[in-house]
C-alpha positions as CSV (number, residue, x, y, z in Angstrom):
1,M,133.0,-146.6,30.4
2,E,134.5,-145.6,33.7
3,K,135.4,-149.2,34.5
4,V,137.1,-149.7,31.2
5,Q,139.1,-146.5,31.7
6,A,140.1,-147.6,35.2
7,T,141.3,-151.0,33.9
8,I,143.1,-149.8,30.8
9,V,144.8,-146.5,31.8
10,P,147.2,-148.0,34.4
11,H,148.5,-150.4,31.8
12,S,149.3,-147.8,29.1
13,T,151.6,-144.9,28.6
14,L,149.8,-143.2,25.6
15,Y,146.3,-141.7,25.6
16,A,144.6,-141.5,22.2
17,V,141.8,-139.2,21.3
18,H,140.1,-139.7,17.9
19,L,137.9,-136.9,16.7
20,D,136.2,-138.7,13.8
21,D,132.6,-137.6,14.0
22,G,132.3,-134.4,12.0
23,I,133.5,-130.9,12.0
24,P,131.6,-127.6,12.8
25,W,132.6,-126.2,9.4
26,K,130.5,-123.0,9.6
27,E,131.8,-122.0,13.0
28,A,135.3,-123.0,12.2
29,L,135.3,-121.0,9.0
30,A,134.2,-117.9,10.9
31,D,136.5,-118.7,13.8
32,A,133.4,-118.4,15.9
33,P,132.5,-120.3,19.1
34,F,131.7,-123.9,18.5
35,P,128.2,-125.2,19.0
36,A,127.6,-126.0,22.7
37,R,127.5,-129.8,22.2
38,V,130.7,-129.9,20.2
39,Q,132.6,-127.6,22.7
40,R,131.3,-129.7,25.7
41,Q,132.4,-132.9,24.1
42,L,135.9,-131.6,23.3
43,E,136.3,-130.2,26.9
44,D,135.1,-133.5,28.4
45,K,137.7,-135.4,26.3
46,A,140.4,-133.0,27.3
47,R,139.6,-133.4,31.0
48,A,139.8,-137.2,30.7
49,V,143.4,-137.2,29.6
50,P,145.6,-138.7,32.4
51,N,148.3,-136.3,33.5
52,D,151.1,-138.9,33.2
53,H,150.3,-140.1,29.7
54,V,151.7,-139.0,26.3
55,L,148.8,-137.6,24.2
56,Y,148.0,-138.4,20.6
57,V,145.1,-136.7,18.9
58,G,143.7,-137.7,15.5
59,L,141.5,-135.4,13.4
60,A,139.4,-136.4,10.4
61,P,138.7,-133.9,7.5
62,L,137.3,-136.9,5.6
63,D,134.1,-138.7,6.1
64,T,134.1,-142.4,7.0
65,D,134.2,-143.2,3.3
66,R,137.7,-141.7,3.4
67,K,137.2,-139.7,0.2
68,S,134.4,-137.1,0.9
69,L,134.6,-134.0,3.1
70,A,133.7,-134.8,6.7
71,P,130.1,-134.1,7.6
72,A,129.1,-130.9,9.4
73,T,128.2,-131.2,13.0
74,G,126.6,-128.9,15.5
75,D,124.1,-129.2,18.4
76,Q,123.1,-132.4,16.7
77,S,125.6,-135.0,15.7
78,R,125.1,-134.3,12.0
79,I,123.5,-131.2,10.4
80,P,123.2,-130.2,6.7
81,M,126.4,-129.2,5.2
82,P,126.7,-125.4,4.9
83,E,126.2,-124.2,1.3
84,E,129.7,-122.8,1.0
85,F,131.1,-126.3,1.6
86,K,128.9,-128.3,-0.8
87,N,130.6,-129.9,-3.7
88,V,133.9,-128.0,-3.2
89,P,137.3,-129.6,-3.6
90,L,139.2,-130.7,-0.5
91,D,141.7,-127.9,-1.0
92,D,139.2,-125.1,-1.5
93,P,140.4,-122.1,0.4
94,K,137.3,-122.1,2.6
95,V,138.0,-125.7,3.6
96,E,141.7,-125.0,4.3
97,R,140.8,-122.0,6.4
98,A,138.1,-123.8,8.4
99,Y,140.2,-126.9,9.0
100,L,143.2,-124.8,10.1
101,N,141.0,-122.9,12.6
102,Y,139.6,-126.3,13.9
103,A,143.0,-127.9,14.2
104,R,144.4,-124.8,15.9
105,R,141.6,-124.8,18.5
106,V,142.1,-128.5,19.2
107,M,145.9,-127.9,19.7
108,K,145.2,-125.1,22.2
109,L,142.7,-127.3,24.1
110,F,144.6,-130.6,24.1
111,D,148.3,-129.7,23.6
112,P,149.2,-133.2,22.2
113,K,152.6,-134.5,21.5
114,F,151.4,-136.2,18.3
115,L,148.8,-134.8,15.9
116,N,147.2,-136.8,13.1
117,L,145.7,-134.4,10.6
118,G,144.0,-137.1,8.6
119,I,142.7,-140.3,10.3
120,E,143.1,-142.9,7.6
121,G,143.5,-140.0,5.2
122,G,145.8,-142.0,3.0
123,E,143.0,-144.3,2.1
124,I,141.6,-141.7,-0.3
125,M,144.1,-143.0,-2.7
126,S,142.4,-146.4,-3.0
127,R,138.9,-144.9,-2.8
128,D,139.3,-142.0,-5.2
129,F,142.8,-141.5,-6.4
130,N,142.0,-138.3,-8.3
131,R,141.3,-136.5,-5.0
132,W,144.7,-137.4,-3.5
133,P,146.4,-134.2,-4.8
134,H,143.6,-132.1,-3.3
135,F,144.0,-133.8,0.1
136,E,147.8,-133.3,-0.1
137,N,147.3,-129.6,-0.6
138,L,144.8,-129.4,2.3
139,Y,147.3,-131.3,4.5
140,E,150.3,-129.2,3.6
141,S,148.4,-125.9,4.0
142,V,147.3,-126.8,7.5
143,R,150.4,-128.8,8.6
144,S,152.8,-125.9,7.8
145,R,150.7,-123.3,9.7
146,I,150.2,-125.6,12.8
147,K,153.9,-126.4,12.8
148,E,154.8,-122.7,12.8
149,E,152.5,-122.0,15.7
150,F,153.2,-125.2,17.7
151,P,156.7,-126.3,16.7
152,D,157.0,-129.1,19.2
153,V,154.1,-131.1,18.0
154,Q,154.8,-134.1,15.7
155,I,152.4,-134.1,12.7
156,G,151.4,-136.7,10.2
157,I,148.4,-138.6,8.8
158,S,147.6,-142.3,9.0
159,F,147.5,-144.7,6.0
160,G,145.8,-148.1,5.7
161,L,148.9,-150.3,5.6
162,G,147.3,-152.8,3.3
163,D,146.5,-150.1,0.7
164,L,149.8,-148.3,1.1
165,R,151.7,-151.4,0.0
166,S,150.3,-151.2,-3.5
167,D,152.8,-149.6,-6.0
168,R,150.6,-146.7,-7.0
169,E,149.9,-145.6,-3.4
170,A,153.4,-146.2,-2.2
171,R,154.8,-143.9,-4.9
172,A,152.1,-141.2,-4.5
173,A,152.5,-141.1,-0.7
174,K,156.2,-140.3,-0.7
175,N,156.0,-136.6,-1.0
176,L,153.5,-136.2,1.9
177,I,155.5,-138.5,4.1
178,A,158.6,-136.5,3.4
179,H,156.9,-133.4,4.8
180,S,155.6,-135.3,7.9
181,D,157.2,-136.0,11.2
182,Y,156.1,-139.7,11.1
183,V,154.2,-142.2,9.0
184,G,151.0,-143.2,10.8
185,L,149.3,-146.6,10.1
186,S,145.9,-148.1,10.5
187,F,146.5,-151.8,10.4
188,Y,144.2,-154.7,11.2
189,P,146.3,-157.7,9.9
190,Y,143.3,-160.2,10.0
191,A,141.4,-158.0,7.5
192,S,143.3,-158.8,4.3
193,S,140.2,-159.8,2.4
194,F,138.7,-156.3,3.1
195,D,141.8,-154.4,2.0
196,E,142.2,-156.5,-1.1
197,K,138.9,-155.1,-2.4
198,F,140.7,-151.8,-2.6
199,G,143.8,-153.1,-4.3
200,A,145.9,-154.1,-1.4
201,I,148.5,-156.8,-1.6
202,P,147.2,-159.9,0.2
203,Y,148.7,-160.7,3.6
204,R,147.3,-164.1,4.6
205,E,150.3,-165.9,6.0
206,D,150.2,-167.7,9.3
207,K,151.4,-164.5,11.0
208,P,149.9,-162.0,8.6
209,W,151.4,-159.0,10.2
210,R,155.0,-159.8,9.7
211,K,155.4,-159.0,6.0
212,P,153.5,-155.8,6.0
213,L,155.3,-154.4,9.1
214,A,158.7,-155.5,7.6
215,W,157.6,-153.7,4.3
216,I,156.9,-150.4,6.0
217,R,160.2,-150.3,7.8
218,A,162.0,-150.9,4.4
219,Y,159.8,-148.4,2.6
220,T,160.6,-145.4,4.8
221,D,163.1,-144.2,7.4
222,K,160.5,-141.9,9.0
223,P,159.4,-142.8,12.5
224,I,156.4,-145.3,12.5
225,A,153.3,-144.8,14.6
226,L,150.6,-147.5,14.8
227,C,147.7,-145.1,15.2
228,E,145.2,-147.9,15.4
229,T,145.5,-151.6,15.3
230,G,143.9,-154.8,16.6
231,F,143.3,-158.5,16.0
232,V,140.1,-160.5,16.4
233,S,139.8,-163.4,18.7
234,K,137.1,-165.1,16.6
235,N,136.7,-165.8,12.9
236,V,134.7,-163.2,10.9
237,D,132.3,-164.3,8.2
238,L,130.4,-161.7,6.3
239,P,128.8,-163.4,3.3
240,K,126.9,-160.2,2.4
241,Y,130.3,-158.5,1.6
242,G,132.2,-161.6,0.5
243,L,134.6,-161.4,3.5
244,K,136.1,-164.1,5.6
245,M,138.7,-163.3,8.2
246,T,140.6,-165.6,10.5
247,G,141.0,-164.9,14.2
248,S,141.5,-166.7,17.5
249,P,142.7,-165.9,21.0
250,E,146.0,-167.5,20.2
251,L,146.6,-165.4,17.0
252,Q,145.6,-162.2,18.9
253,A,148.1,-163.0,21.6
254,A,150.8,-163.8,19.1
255,Y,150.2,-160.5,17.3
256,V,150.5,-158.6,20.6
257,Q,153.7,-160.4,21.4
258,D,155.2,-159.5,18.1
259,L,154.1,-155.9,18.3
260,F,156.2,-155.3,21.4
261,R,159.2,-156.9,19.7
262,L,158.8,-155.0,16.5
263,A,158.0,-151.7,18.2
264,K,161.3,-151.9,20.1
265,Q,163.3,-153.2,17.1
266,D,162.0,-150.6,14.7
267,H,161.7,-147.7,17.2
268,Y,158.0,-147.1,16.8
269,L,156.8,-143.8,18.3
270,F,153.7,-145.5,19.7
271,V,151.1,-148.3,19.3
272,T,147.4,-147.8,19.9
273,W,145.3,-150.9,20.4
274,Y,142.0,-149.5,19.1
275,L,139.4,-151.5,20.9
276,A,139.6,-152.5,24.6
277,V,136.4,-154.5,25.0
278,D,134.2,-156.5,22.6
279,Y,131.0,-154.8,21.9
280,D,128.6,-157.7,21.6
281,K,125.9,-156.1,23.8
282,L,126.0,-152.8,21.8
283,Y,126.0,-154.7,18.5
284,A,122.8,-156.6,19.6
285,K,121.1,-153.2,19.8
286,M,122.2,-152.0,16.4
287,P,119.7,-151.9,13.5
288,A,119.6,-154.2,10.6
289,G,122.2,-153.4,8.1
290,S,125.0,-153.0,10.7
291,E,126.7,-156.3,9.8
292,A,129.9,-154.6,8.7
293,M,130.5,-153.7,12.4
294,E,131.2,-157.4,13.0
295,M,134.7,-156.8,11.5
296,W,136.0,-155.4,14.7
297,L,133.4,-156.9,17.1
298,H,135.8,-159.3,18.9
299,S,139.1,-157.3,18.7
300,G,139.1,-156.3,22.3
301,F,141.4,-157.5,25.1
302,F,138.2,-158.3,27.0
303,D,135.0,-160.0,26.0
304,G,131.7,-158.4,26.4
305,D,131.5,-159.5,30.0
306,L,134.9,-158.0,30.8
307,R,136.7,-161.3,31.0
308,A,140.3,-160.9,29.9
309,K,141.7,-162.7,26.9
310,P,145.3,-164.2,26.9
311,A,146.6,-161.1,24.9
312,W,145.8,-158.8,27.9
313,E,148.5,-160.3,30.1
314,I,151.0,-160.0,27.2
315,W,150.0,-156.4,26.7
316,K,150.4,-155.6,30.4
317,S,153.8,-157.2,30.6
318,G,155.0,-155.4,27.4
319,V,153.8,-152.0,28.7
320,E,155.6,-152.6,32.0
321,A,158.8,-153.6,30.3
322,S,158.6,-150.4,28.1
323,R,158.6,-148.2,31.2
324,H,162.2,-149.3,32.0
């Protein structure tokens, strides 16, 4: 990890922290000290932020299914959900109060320029549309209070760009986006076959990122933030899930090249390449049933032995040009 940090940080201007592994709901509700493990991890992450980088922090009130309340966490990574949070709507007053206390404490510790109050929160529309109004209420309740207390922070959520392009989601998202400082995106343009399972418009052209990114610029005049993105350097074939995705070093490099052009042309706030290094060795240790993790396995700028792919040189050049 230290070697990866030492390699990546000099060739970036933004530092991203994703807190997507649960929330200490009980302690947050009471505004009590967080469990020691949780507090230690937060402080370790805060200390790792380079002084000369802009900071983006993403929070996740939703679980990885992007429709249920995030799991409870404590001195173990996951603990039973406290009774007061079981089977309650996302905008239950207890949830709103606890999430506000959690977000407030994160703001005080990290002091980010950009805050995402819902990592891929927009995907709740394609997973369980009836819960979208409850998520909107939770977001607005917390967003408005955080904005009052920390007026300089820019706040939004992130949407799966594939899902957002469908008519229903595009219409429903307008109100939340209007009350946000930016529209955040989670976009993996090789993964059209996955997004299509949730109603997304296919994007399988030779350069499958161009139409979706042109669409989002036409859809909103809000600033755009690519909160997470990537492209695989090998084909992905997951017959268990009926998924096939096309990737190659050449396509990955072409995507990075276009990203810098589009980011400048359309004035993106920032771009976060989500995975730095392929995790072949970690994947080999994962238990049976982890096949879905192959979707992102080869989306790093480096292979599992830390050999750079062609896209890395393009990334470095683009970052250097953006400094001037």
